[in-house]
N, C-alpha and C positions, 0 to 999 in steps of 0.2 A: 729306777733302782737308786737307793741312797748311796752316795759316795762320800768317803772320808778322805781328806787331803791334809797330810801332815807336812809341816815345814818348820824351818828355823834351826835345824841342826847345823853342825859344823865341827871344826877342829879347834880345840882350846887347850890351854895348859891347865894343869891341876890348880884348883883354887879359883878358876874362872867361872863365868856365868853364861848361860844361854836361856833364851825364851822360845819355847816351842809353841806352835799354833796348830790347831786342828779345826779345819773348816768342813762343815757338813753341807751336802747339797740340799738337804731338807732340814726342817727344824726338829730333828731327833734330839738335839741338845735340849730342847724345851720339854721333851716328853720323858726322857730316861735319865737315870743315873749314868754318868759318864766316867770313864777312867783313862788314864795313860798307862801303857804297858811298856816294859823294857825287855828286849831280847838281846842278851849278851852273846858274843860269839860262841857257838857250840852249845848253847843252853836254851832251855825253854823260855817262852814268853811269860813274864811275871808282871803283876800289877804293881805300880809304884805310887799311884795316887788316885783317889776316887772323889767325886763331888756329886752330891744328890741335888734334887730339885729345889731345895731351900738353902743351898749353899753349904751344907754340912760336908766336911772333908775327912778323909781317912788316908793315912800314908803307910807305906811299908816302913819297917823299922830302919832299913838301910838308908832311907832318904829323909826321915823325919827331922825337921829343923833346918833342912837344906832346900827342899823343893816345896813349891806352892802351886796348887792347882786352882784354877778359877774358870769361870764361864761367863760368856756374854750371850744371853739368850737372844737378844735383838739381832746379833750378828751370826747366830748359830755357830759359835766358835768356842772351843775349849783351849785354855792355855796351860802351859807348865813352865813356871819360872824355876830354873835350876841354878842354884848357887853353890859355892864351895865345891865345885865338881872334883871328883876323884877318878882315878884310872878305871876303877871297877864300874863306873857309870857308862863306860864305853859300850856302844851297841846301837841297835835300831829301836826307835821309839814309835809306838803306834797309839792311836786312840780308838776307843770303841765303847759300846755300852757295857754296863757292869750289873750283875756278876757274870752274865753270859753275853758273848758278842752276838748282837742281833743283826748286824749288817756286815757285808763283806769287808775284810781287812783292806786298808789302804796300803800304799807302798812304804809307808813309814818315813822317818827322817833319821839319818845317821848322825850319831854323836860320837866323836873321838876325843878322848881326854888323854893328853900326854903328860907324863910325870917329869 
C-alpha cells in the first residue's frame, strides 16, 4: 500500500519560512497530479497548492505569491516552500493526489506560526 510521509513542519514567527516535504513510498508522484492540503484547527482540510505532471501549478488565493509547490519525480517527493508565513497558516499540512485523494492520508506535519 502506498504511504505518504510529510515532514518539515515546525514553529516559526510570522514572516518566517518553512519547506515541507512529502515522500511517497511508490512513484505516485510520477503518475498523478499532487497537492498540499492545509487543515487549520477546527476546520476542514483545504487545498493550498497543486502541481500536475508537467509542472503546472495552481494555488489557493490565500497563499498565492507566498507558497511554491514543486516536485522531484526521481525522488518521488513533493515540496511546499512556505514564505511570509502568517498566523492563519497554522495547522497540519498533508499531501495527496488531486482532485481526489487516491491513497490513505499520512500523519501530516504541524506548522505553527506565532505573531
